N, C-alpha and C positions, 0 to 999 in steps of 0.2 A: 099352844104348844105344838110343835111339829113332830116330835118323837117322844116315845116313852115306852115303858115296859108292857108286855102282854097283860091282859086283864083276865079275870075268871071266866068271862063269857067266851073269850078266845080259847082258853084252856079247855073249856067244855066242848066247844065246837071241834077241837082237835081230838077229843076223846082221850085226853091224858089220864094217867092213873091218879088215884087220890093224893098220893104224896106230891107229885108234880103240880097238881091243882093247888095244893096248899102253898107250895113254893111260889107259884105265880101270884096267888092271892097276897102273899106277904110282900113280894116285890112291887106290886102295884098299889099297895095300901096308901102310901103317901100321896101319890098323884090322884087317886080316886077320892081321897079325903079333901084335897085342895079343890077338886072340881065340885064336889058336893057343897063345900062352903061357899062357892061362887054361884050355886044354883044351876050348874050344868052337869052333864054326864061325860065321863071319859070312856072312850072305847079304843081298842087297838085294832089297827087294820094292817095286814101284811099284804104288800103288793109285790107282784113279780112281773117282769117284762114278758109280754106275749106278742110275738111278731105279727100274728094275724090280727089280733085286736088293735094293735098300734096302727097297722095299715088301715083298718076300718075307720079309726078315729081320724087319722091324717086325711082320708078321703072326705070325711064329713066336714073337716075344717076347710079343705081346699074348695069344696062345693058351697061353702058358706052356710051349710045346714047347721053347723055347730060353730060357735065363735067364742073365743076366750073372753072372759070378763075380768077387767082389772079394777081392783078396788084399793083405795088407799085408806089406811086407818090404823089406829093403835092396836085394835084387837087382832088384826091379821099378822102383826109382827111378834106376837107373844107365843 
């Protein structure tokens, strides 16, 4: 899965109030349950563009210190 709802861990990290934590828990219940049934964990990650960090990553790629890895497989497409 590429996207999904925030999970309770994310809500806790944001310091949300108890009511919003409950809402987040309910919103993510289905996806967390599906993950658990498959023996994996679901976590929510919020990313934002950061120009300085993106420049550092581009520099690492340009210098070949970091290189993208391409994999083909069924799991990657889900």
